C-alpha positions as CSV (number, residue, x, y, z in Angstrom):
1,X,43.5,61.8,34.0
2,X,42.8,58.9,36.4
3,X,39.8,59.1,38.7
4,X,42.0,59.4,41.7
5,X,43.9,62.3,40.2
6,X,40.6,63.9,39.0
7,X,39.3,63.6,42.6
8,X,42.4,65.2,44.0
9,X,42.2,68.0,41.4
10,X,38.5,68.8,42.0
11,X,39.1,71.3,44.9
12,X,41.5,73.3,42.7
13,X,39.2,73.1,39.7
14,X,36.3,74.2,41.8
15,X,38.3,77.1,43.2
16,X,39.3,78.1,39.7
17,X,35.7,78.0,38.5
18,X,34.5,79.9,41.5
19,X,37.2,82.5,41.0
20,X,36.3,82.8,37.3
21,X,32.6,83.2,38.1
22,X,33.3,85.7,40.8
23,X,35.6,87.7,38.5
24,X,33.1,87.6,35.6
25,X,30.3,88.8,37.9
26,X,32.4,91.6,39.2
27,X,33.4,92.6,35.7
28,X,29.8,93.2,34.8
29,X,27.7,95.4,37.0
30,X,24.3,96.5,35.9
31,X,23.3,100.1,35.5
32,X,20.9,101.5,38.0
33,X,18.0,103.3,36.4
34,X,18.2,107.1,36.3
35,X,16.0,108.7,39.0
36,X,15.2,112.2,37.6
37,X,12.2,112.5,39.8
38,X,14.0,113.5,43.0
39,X,12.1,116.1,44.9
40,X,14.6,118.2,46.9
41,X,11.9,119.3,49.3
42,X,11.4,115.7,50.5
43,X,15.0,115.6,51.9
44,X,14.8,116.2,55.7
45,X,16.5,119.5,56.7
46,X,18.2,117.8,59.7
47,X,19.6,115.1,57.5
48,X,21.0,117.7,55.1
49,X,22.5,119.6,58.0
50,X,24.1,116.4,59.3
51,X,25.4,115.6,55.8
52,X,27.0,119.1,55.6
53,X,29.6,118.1,58.3
54,X,30.7,114.9,56.5
55,X,32.4,116.4,53.3
56,X,34.5,118.4,55.7
57,X,35.8,115.2,57.4
58,X,36.3,113.6,54.0
59,X,37.9,116.6,52.4
60,X,35.8,116.1,49.3
61,X,36.5,119.6,48.0
62,X,40.1,119.0,47.4
63,X,39.3,116.5,44.6
64,X,36.0,117.8,43.4
65,X,36.4,121.6,43.5
66,X,39.0,123.4,41.4
67,X,40.7,126.6,42.7
68,X,38.2,129.4,42.1
69,X,35.7,126.9,40.6
70,X,32.1,126.0,41.5
71,X,31.8,123.8,44.6
72,X,31.9,120.1,43.7
73,X,31.9,120.7,40.0
74,X,35.0,118.5,39.4
75,X,38.0,119.0,37.2
76,X,40.8,118.7,39.8
77,X,43.7,116.8,38.3
78,X,45.2,114.1,40.5
79,X,48.6,112.9,39.4
80,X,49.2,109.3,40.2
81,X,52.0,106.8,39.3
82,X,49.6,105.4,36.7
83,X,48.6,108.7,35.1
84,X,46.3,111.7,35.7
85,X,42.8,111.2,37.0
86,X,40.3,114.1,37.2
87,X,37.8,114.6,40.0
88,X,34.3,114.3,38.7
89,X,31.3,116.6,38.9
90,X,29.2,115.5,41.9
91,X,26.7,118.3,41.8
92,X,23.0,117.4,41.1
93,X,23.2,118.5,37.5
94,X,21.2,115.9,35.5
95,X,23.5,116.0,32.4
96,X,27.0,116.3,33.7
97,X,26.7,115.6,37.4
98,X,24.8,113.0,39.5
99,X,21.4,114.7,39.5
100,X,19.8,111.5,38.2
101,X,21.5,109.2,40.7
102,X,19.2,107.5,43.2
103,X,20.4,107.0,46.8
104,X,21.0,103.3,45.9
105,X,23.3,104.3,43.0
106,X,25.1,106.8,45.3
107,X,25.6,104.2,48.0
108,X,27.0,101.6,45.5
109,X,29.5,104.1,44.2
110,X,30.7,104.9,47.8
111,X,30.9,101.3,48.9
112,X,31.7,99.3,45.8
113,X,33.4,101.9,43.5
114,X,30.7,101.3,40.8
115,X,29.1,104.3,39.0
116,X,25.4,104.5,38.2
117,X,26.0,103.2,34.7
118,X,27.8,100.1,36.0
119,X,31.3,101.3,35.1
120,X,34.2,100.9,37.6
121,X,35.5,104.0,39.4
122,X,39.2,104.4,40.0
123,X,40.4,103.9,43.6
124,X,41.9,107.4,43.6
125,X,38.3,107.9,44.7
126,X,38.8,106.2,48.1
127,X,35.9,103.9,48.1
128,X,38.1,101.3,49.8
129,X,37.6,103.6,52.9
130,X,34.1,104.9,52.2
131,X,32.9,101.3,52.1
132,X,33.0,101.3,55.9
133,X,30.6,104.3,56.1
134,X,27.3,103.8,57.9
135,X,23.9,103.8,56.2
136,X,22.8,106.9,58.2
137,X,25.9,108.8,57.2
138,X,25.6,107.8,53.5
139,X,22.0,108.9,53.6
140,X,23.0,112.3,55.1
141,X,25.8,112.8,52.7
142,X,23.5,112.0,49.8
143,X,21.0,114.5,51.1
144,X,23.7,117.2,51.3
145,X,25.1,116.6,47.9
146,X,21.7,116.5,46.2
147,X,20.7,119.8,47.7
148,X,23.8,121.7,46.3
149,X,23.5,124.0,43.3
150,X,23.7,122.0,40.1
151,X,26.6,123.0,37.8
152,X,26.8,122.1,34.2
153,X,30.4,121.0,33.9
154,X,31.3,118.0,31.7
155,X,33.9,115.7,33.3
156,X,37.4,115.9,32.0
157,X,38.9,112.7,30.5
158,X,41.6,110.9,32.4
159,X,45.0,110.3,31.0
160,X,46.2,106.9,32.2
161,X,48.9,104.6,30.8
162,X,47.9,101.3,29.3
163,X,46.7,98.9,30.7
164,X,45.5,101.1,33.7
165,X,43.2,102.9,31.3
166,X,41.1,99.7,31.0
167,X,38.4,100.1,33.6
168,X,37.2,96.5,33.8
169,X,40.6,95.5,35.2
170,X,39.5,97.3,38.3
171,X,37.3,94.3,39.1
172,X,40.4,92.4,39.9
173,X,41.7,95.2,42.0
174,X,38.5,95.1,44.0
175,X,38.7,91.4,44.5
176,X,42.2,91.8,45.9
177,X,42.0,94.9,47.9
178,X,38.4,96.0,48.6
179,X,37.2,94.8,51.9
180,X,33.6,95.8,52.4
181,X,32.9,95.6,56.1
182,X,30.9,97.7,58.5
183,X,32.8,99.5,61.3
184,X,32.8,97.4,64.5
185,X,33.2,99.5,67.7
186,X,35.7,98.3,70.3
187,X,33.8,97.7,73.5
188,X,36.9,98.4,75.5
189,X,37.3,101.9,74.2
190,X,35.4,105.1,74.8
191,X,32.6,106.4,72.6
192,X,34.9,109.2,71.6
193,X,37.7,106.9,70.6
194,X,35.3,104.7,68.6
195,X,33.9,107.8,66.8
196,X,37.4,108.8,65.9
197,X,38.3,105.3,64.7
198,X,35.2,105.2,62.5
199,X,35.9,108.6,60.9
200,X,39.6,107.9,60.3
201,X,39.0,104.5,58.7
202,X,35.9,105.6,56.7
203,X,35.1,109.1,55.5
204,X,38.4,110.6,56.8
205,X,40.4,108.0,54.8
206,X,43.6,109.1,56.6
207,X,45.4,106.0,55.4
208,X,45.0,107.2,51.8
209,X,48.1,109.4,52.4
210,X,49.6,108.1,55.7
211,X,49.9,104.5,54.7
212,X,52.4,103.0,52.3
213,X,51.1,101.5,49.0
214,X,52.0,98.5,46.9
215,X,52.8,98.5,43.2
216,X,49.1,98.4,42.3
217,X,48.3,101.5,44.4
218,X,46.5,99.7,47.2
219,X,47.3,100.5,50.8
220,X,49.5,98.1,52.7
221,X,46.9,97.8,55.4
222,X,49.0,95.4,57.5
223,X,51.5,98.1,58.1
224,X,49.0,100.7,59.3
225,X,49.6,104.4,59.0
226,X,53.3,104.0,59.0
227,X,54.1,106.8,56.5
228,X,53.2,107.3,52.9
229,X,53.3,110.0,50.2
230,X,51.0,112.4,48.5
231,X,51.6,114.7,45.5
232,X,55.4,114.3,45.9
233,X,55.4,115.0,49.6
234,X,56.5,112.5,52.3
235,X,53.6,111.9,54.6
236,X,54.7,111.0,58.2
237,X,53.7,108.0,60.2
238,X,50.7,108.3,62.6
239,X,51.7,105.3,64.7
240,X,54.5,104.7,67.2
241,X,57.0,105.6,64.4
242,X,55.8,109.2,64.3
243,X,58.8,111.4,63.6
244,X,57.5,114.3,65.7
245,X,60.3,115.4,68.1
246,X,57.6,116.2,70.8
247,X,54.9,113.6,71.3
248,X,51.5,114.7,70.1
249,X,48.8,115.1,72.7
250,X,45.1,115.1,72.0
251,X,45.0,118.9,72.6
252,X,47.9,119.7,70.3
253,X,46.8,117.4,67.5
254,X,43.2,118.8,67.7
255,X,44.6,122.3,67.5
256,X,46.8,121.3,64.5
257,X,43.9,119.6,62.6
258,X,41.6,122.6,63.1
259,X,44.1,125.4,62.5
260,X,47.2,123.9,60.8
261,X,49.6,125.2,63.4
262,X,50.6,124.4,67.0
263,X,52.8,126.5,69.3
264,X,55.7,124.0,69.5
265,X,55.4,121.4,66.8
266,X,54.3,122.1,63.2
267,X,52.7,124.1,60.5
268,X,50.7,122.4,57.8
269,X,52.1,122.5,54.3
270,X,51.5,120.9,51.0
271,X,48.4,118.6,50.7
272,X,47.8,118.8,54.5
273,X,46.8,122.4,54.1
274,X,43.7,121.3,52.2
275,X,42.9,118.8,54.8
276,X,43.1,121.4,57.6
277,X,41.1,123.9,55.6
278,X,38.4,121.3,55.3
279,X,38.5,120.1,58.9
280,X,38.1,123.7,60.0
281,X,34.5,123.3,58.9
282,X,33.9,120.0,60.5
283,X,32.3,119.4,63.9
284,X,34.8,120.3,66.7
285,X,33.8,117.1,68.5
286,X,34.5,115.0,65.5
287,X,38.0,116.6,65.0
288,X,38.8,115.9,68.6
289,X,37.6,112.3,68.3
290,X,39.9,111.9,65.4
291,X,42.8,113.2,67.5
292,X,41.9,110.9,70.4
293,X,42.1,107.9,68.1
294,X,45.3,108.9,66.3
295,X,47.2,109.8,69.5
296,X,46.2,106.4,71.0
297,X,48.0,104.7,68.1
298,X,51.2,106.7,68.8
299,X,51.5,105.5,72.4
300,X,53.2,104.6,74.6
301,X,55.6,107.5,75.1
302,X,58.7,105.4,76.0
303,X,62.1,106.4,77.3
304,X,63.5,106.8,73.8
305,X,60.8,109.2,72.7
306,X,61.1,111.2,76.0
307,X,64.9,111.4,75.4
308,X,64.3,112.7,71.8
309,X,61.8,115.3,73.1
310,X,64.2,116.4,75.8
311,X,67.0,116.8,73.3
312,X,64.8,118.8,70.9
313,X,63.7,121.1,73.7
314,X,67.3,121.6,74.8
315,X,68.5,122.4,71.3
316,X,65.5,124.7,70.8
317,X,66.5,126.7,73.9
318,X,69.6,128.0,72.3
319,X,69.2,131.5,70.9
320,X,71.0,130.6,67.6
321,X,70.9,127.3,65.8
322,X,74.7,127.2,65.2
323,X,75.3,127.3,68.9
324,X,73.8,123.8,69.5
325,X,76.6,121.8,67.8
326,X,78.8,121.5,70.9
327,X,78.4,118.2,72.6
328,X,75.9,116.7,70.0
329,X,76.2,114.4,67.1
330,X,76.0,117.5,64.9
331,X,79.7,117.9,64.4
332,X,82.0,118.3,61.4
333,X,83.0,114.7,61.6
334,X,79.4,113.4,61.6
335,X,78.3,115.7,58.9
336,X,78.2,113.8,55.6
337,X,79.4,116.8,53.5
338,X,82.4,117.6,55.6
339,X,83.5,121.0,57.0
340,X,83.2,123.0,53.8
341,X,79.6,121.9,53.1
342,X,78.7,122.3,56.8
343,X,79.9,125.9,56.6
344,X,78.0,126.5,53.4
345,X,74.8,125.2,55.1
346,X,75.4,127.4,58.1
347,X,75.9,130.4,55.8
348,X,72.7,129.7,53.9
349,X,70.8,129.3,57.2
350,X,72.1,132.6,58.5
351,X,71.2,134.4,55.3
352,X,67.8,132.8,54.6
353,X,66.4,131.3,57.8
354,X,67.9,132.7,61.0
355,X,66.0,136.0,60.9
356,X,62.7,134.2,61.6
357,X,63.6,130.8,63.0
358,X,66.0,132.0,65.6
359,X,63.4,134.3,67.0
360,X,61.0,131.4,67.8
361,X,57.3,131.4,67.3
362,X,55.0,133.4,69.6
363,X,51.5,134.9,69.4
364,X,51.6,138.0,67.1
365,X,55.3,137.6,66.6
366,X,57.2,137.8,63.3
367,X,59.2,134.8,64.3
368,X,58.9,131.1,63.2
369,X,59.2,127.8,65.0
370,X,62.7,127.0,66.2
371,X,63.8,124.2,63.9
372,X,64.8,121.6,66.5
373,X,61.1,121.4,67.1
374,X,60.0,121.1,63.5
375,X,58.7,117.7,62.4
376,X,60.1,117.8,58.9
377,X,63.7,117.8,59.9
378,X,63.1,114.5,61.7
379,X,61.3,112.8,58.8
380,X,63.0,109.7,57.5
381,X,62.5,111.1,54.0
382,X,63.6,114.7,53.1
383,X,61.1,115.4,50.4
384,X,58.7,117.4,52.5
385,X,61.4,119.7,53.9
386,X,62.8,120.2,50.4
387,X,59.3,121.3,49.1
388,X,58.7,123.5,52.1
389,X,62.0,125.4,51.5
390,X,61.4,125.5,47.7
391,X,57.7,126.4,47.7
392,X,57.2,128.1,51.0
393,X,53.9,127.8,52.9
394,X,51.1,130.1,52.0
395,X,47.7,129.8,53.7
396,X,44.6,129.5,51.5
397,X,43.3,132.7,50.1
398,X,40.1,132.5,52.1
399,X,42.1,132.1,55.4
400,X,44.7,134.0,57.4
401,X,47.6,132.3,59.0
402,X,51.3,131.9,59.3
403,X,53.3,131.8,56.0
404,X,56.8,131.2,54.9
405,X,58.5,132.6,51.8
406,X,59.7,130.3,49.0
407,X,63.4,130.0,48.3
408,X,63.2,127.8,45.3
409,X,64.2,130.7,43.0
410,X,67.1,131.9,45.2
411,X,68.9,128.8,46.3
412,X,71.0,126.6,44.0
413,X,70.8,122.9,44.3
414,X,74.2,122.9,46.1
415,X,73.1,125.5,48.6
416,X,69.8,123.7,49.3
417,X,71.6,120.4,49.7
418,X,74.0,122.0,52.2
419,X,71.2,123.7,54.1
420,X,69.2,120.5,54.4
421,X,72.2,118.6,55.6
422,X,73.0,121.4,58.1
423,X,69.4,121.3,59.5
424,X,69.4,117.5,59.7
425,X,72.6,117.6,61.7
426,X,72.2,120.7,63.8
427,X,68.5,120.9,64.4
428,X,67.6,117.2,64.5
429,X,70.9,115.8,65.7
430,X,70.2,112.9,63.4
431,X,72.1,110.8,60.9
432,X,72.4,112.3,57.3
433,X,69.7,111.5,54.8
434,X,71.1,109.1,52.2
435,X,71.5,110.4,48.6
436,X,70.4,113.9,49.7
437,X,71.7,115.6,46.5
438,X,69.7,113.1,44.4
439,X,66.5,113.8,46.4
440,X,67.0,117.5,45.8
441,X,67.4,117.0,42.0
442,X,64.5,114.5,41.8
443,X,62.2,116.9,43.7
444,X,63.1,119.7,41.5
445,X,62.2,117.6,38.4
446,X,58.8,116.5,39.8
447,X,55.6,118.6,39.9
């Protein structure tokens, strides 16, 4: 190589060396010495009380507490495209939990995804969001966790496909996708908006479900919360592309996040039920701040969205769903299955759905939301509606609430496909979902 070519190549060589050094350093992370001398009595009661609110915002129980199990003792299986990962024991048990973790080790795990022993944590644990958590909140969360009852419960092994089972490879994932920055308030916005933004982007990790992901499981952050998936459910967009027929307001979204139901919009189902059950224990002010931030991202309510809302209200005003077809897109010609399938869908609706949904939802009534107002029929992806019909909606055992029976054992695939097409056309007045029959089959085959 000539000197000139060597000089021209030096920047590239330097970059490659720096990258190799950086990768090597990230592959090896030292263990932090065990701190078994923690005296619980030294943790300030006010800090512990503050920390008690934070797991509710982060929905920590859904991954770290099994149904009927001891709080935070781990064991919850999380099925991912790469295999199954189990939530770990985060109680202060010294042998199987994190009882010998110092605050420094805890903070490193939350911000860098590195365990006390130096091993890499899988980003199913959303440290890519938790990295934005403030020092004060991490200290409070640590105080809360370390004052829980210790539970001796060995962690369950993960079951991941090769090469995803090789933990050191996560160093490369972190170099690509972990952006460790502190939250920066927006001086133009209110304190409430900034509080909501901080919670959503850090402990709340809403993008973990509401943002699309790339082939390596990282969020496509440049797209924002434009819709994602969780446990086989479609998760709707939280931005201007929100499929909700009626625009969310701060009041309606706050009510939904705290109770799982609103008068005229939705009822929580699937993974969102766990989020709502957790947020019910969070500070009311924090939940409202989250709603303020999210609703601001859905604005403005333009003419197209107002027209959609007006159409939904107009269709919902009919006493019977099959009366709304006149004068709308929902006609035999527009229905992808043709007249026979349209009639089958109407028959299934009359037999399985009309008794509740034609009544409408009211306080203390036995009725259900009129479906022209239901978000799921407007989703660009039918998976959530398929699962709602198949699995029903049952509130957590510890809570009361609205419920819907499951029809998975009573409807054939053809009947379900016809019903879905009928609802999409008659309730949403929307174009057919593509490959609907395939979506029904695929959802039946998935967990």
